[in-house]
N, C-alpha and C positions, 0 to 999 in steps of 0.2 A: 580427131573428134572423140574417139573412144577413150583415149588417155585423159583428155580434158574432163570428160564426163565422169570418169573414175575418180579423179582427184577431187572434183566438186562434191561428189557423193561422200567421199571420205571426210572432206572438210565439214560437211553438214553433219555427219555422224558425230565428229569430235565436238562440234559446237553444241549439239543437243546433249551430249554426254556431260560436257562441262557445265551446261545450264542446269541439268538435273542435279549434279553434284553441288553446285552453288546453292540451289534451293534447299537441299538437305542440310548443308553446313550452316546456312543462315537460320534454318528453323531449329536445328538441334540446340544451340545455346539458349534460344528463346524457351524451348521446352524445359530445359534444365532450370533456367531462371524462374520460370513460372512455377515449377514444382517446388523450387527452393523457397520462393516467396510464400507460396501456399502453405508449406510446412511451417514457416516462421510465423505467419499470421495465425495458423491453427494453434501453435504452441502458446502464443500470446493470448488468444481467446480462452484457451484452457486455463491459463494462469489467472485471468480476470474472472472467469466463471468460478474457479475454485475459491478465490478470495471473496467473491460476492456471496458465495454460499455461507462463508463464515461471518460476513458482515452484510446482511441483506439490504441495508440502506445505502451502501457506499456508492452504488451506481444509479440510485434513484434521483429524480429531479426534485427541485425544491418544493413544488406543489405536492408531490407524493409524500415528502417528508413532513410537510405541514399537516397534511391529512392524518398521517400516522400519529403525530404528536397530539393533535387535537382529539383523536379518538382514544388515546391512551394517556390519562392524566399523570401516570407515573413517570413519563419521559419528560425531562426538563430541557435537555439540550443534546444535540448530536453534531459531531464534526468529523470530517474525514479529509485526507490529503495525501501528499507524497513526501518522501524524504529526499533531500538534496544536500548532502553533507560530506565534508572532509573531516575525518578524525585526525586530530593534530596532537602530537606529543613532542615536547622539546622544540617547538617551532617547525617541526617537519610533518608533512602529511603522511600518515602511516597507513590509512585505509580510506577508500572512497566508498560511500554508502548511498544506496538508492532503493526506494521501495514505496510501500503504502502503509498508512496508519489509519486507525478508526477509534474515535472516542465517543462513548455514550454515557450520559449522566441521567440517573433516575432518582425519583423521590420514593423511597421504599415505604414511607408511611402514608402516601396519598391514597392508596387503595383501601386503607383502614380508617379514613377520616370519618365516615359516617358512624362507625362503631365507636370511635374515640369520643365523638360528640355526645353520644348517648350515655357514656360512662364518665366523661370528664368535662365539666363545664368550662375549664380553663384551656381547652384544646387550642384555641387561637394563639395562646402565648407559648405553646410548645413548639420548639424549632423543628423544621423538617429534617429528616434523616436522609441525606443524599448518599448514593453509592455510584461508583463509576466502573465502567467496563472499558478496557483498552486492549486493542489487538494491533499487531504490526507484522509485516512480512517484508524483509529487505535483504539485499545482496551486499556483500562486502568484497572488495577487490583491491589489490595493491596498485599503486600508481603506475607500475610497470606492466600491469595486466595479468599478474600472476596471482595464485592462491584464491581464486574466486570461489565463494561459498555463500550460502543463504542462512538466514536466521528467521525464526518465527516467535513472536511474543504472544502468549495466551494465558488463560487461567488467571487473569488479573483480578485481584481482590482489593477493594478500597472503600472505606467509609469516611475518608478524609478529603472532602471536596471544598475548595474555597473559591468564591467569586470575589475578586479584589479589583474593583474598578474595571479596567478593560482586560484584566488577566483572569485566567482560570488555572488554579493550581491543584493538582491531584497527586497524592502520594499513596503508594500501595505496594503490593508484592505480586510477582508474576513468574511464570516459567519461561525459559528461553530454549528453543529447539534449534538444532542445526541440521545439516543434511543427513547426519547419522542418527538423529532422534533427539530425545531430551538430553540437553547438555548441562544446563544450569537450572536448579530447582529453587523456588521461593526466593527470588531475587528482589530486593528493595529497589524501587525506582520512582522517579518523580516525573510527572507529565505536566508541562507548563505551556499553556496556550497564551501567548503574549499578544496583546492588542487584538485578540480574537482572530488573528490571521497567521501567526508564526508559532510553530510547535518547537518546544525545546524538551528533549528527552534525556534524562540523566539516569544512567544505569550503575548500580553499585559495583565498584571496582574489585573489592575483595571477594565478593561472591562469584565473580566471573573470571577470576584469575588474571585480571588486568587486560582481558581481551577487548573491553570497550573503554579502556583508559584513554582520556583525552583532556586537554585543557579547555575544551568547549563542550557545550551540550550537543546532542545529536539533533540537528536542525531539520525542520520540515516546513512546508507551506500548506495553507488551507485550500482545498478544492471546493468543498461545500460545507455549509454550516447552518443549523436551524436552532433557534432558542438561545443563541449566544449572548444576546443583549439583556437577558434576565440577570438580575443581581440578587445576592443573598447576603 
């Protein structure tokens, strides 16, 4: 009886030890996974917050956008969305591009309408002077997963805005930054919003040393847009 009791106690001890070990092992990956996901989500939130600070309207809902446009007569239209594009050269995908874009169109003369009316009786015949602001932030990566890097487009300057049917065409000049800082300065580019839903971005090849050289525009899709049905 003594030996039997001894072995039973030993077995119980082993069972308890293995039980505790199993709990620790089963919990450990969960802790790692939870921390990993938490870090990933935190990084995404930081990225979205950073981009939203540059483009305050991009994460607003349509009602908020409508209110802002109604309160500010200088704003004609606002559109934002994301890139989903393959950069193609000689029939081969050279880069995969993904990120966010934001387009704001303003009437720079609207704020001075009252003053113009008092000094010019023909103000109603004077065409509005529209300007555009375009910002973008996107990542480029090779199809094999190598050479991943980011670009940011800012300091966009344009007074050439055309509303043509269902299309909006904007040509201007902007700076392009990379991970290391300002890479290409004063680059001509064309922003083409097709059917008010699809973005086509063309970046000057010579000014960027062929880095954005492609047989197709850099395509994106619309996430939200206000005032896009206005025509000029």
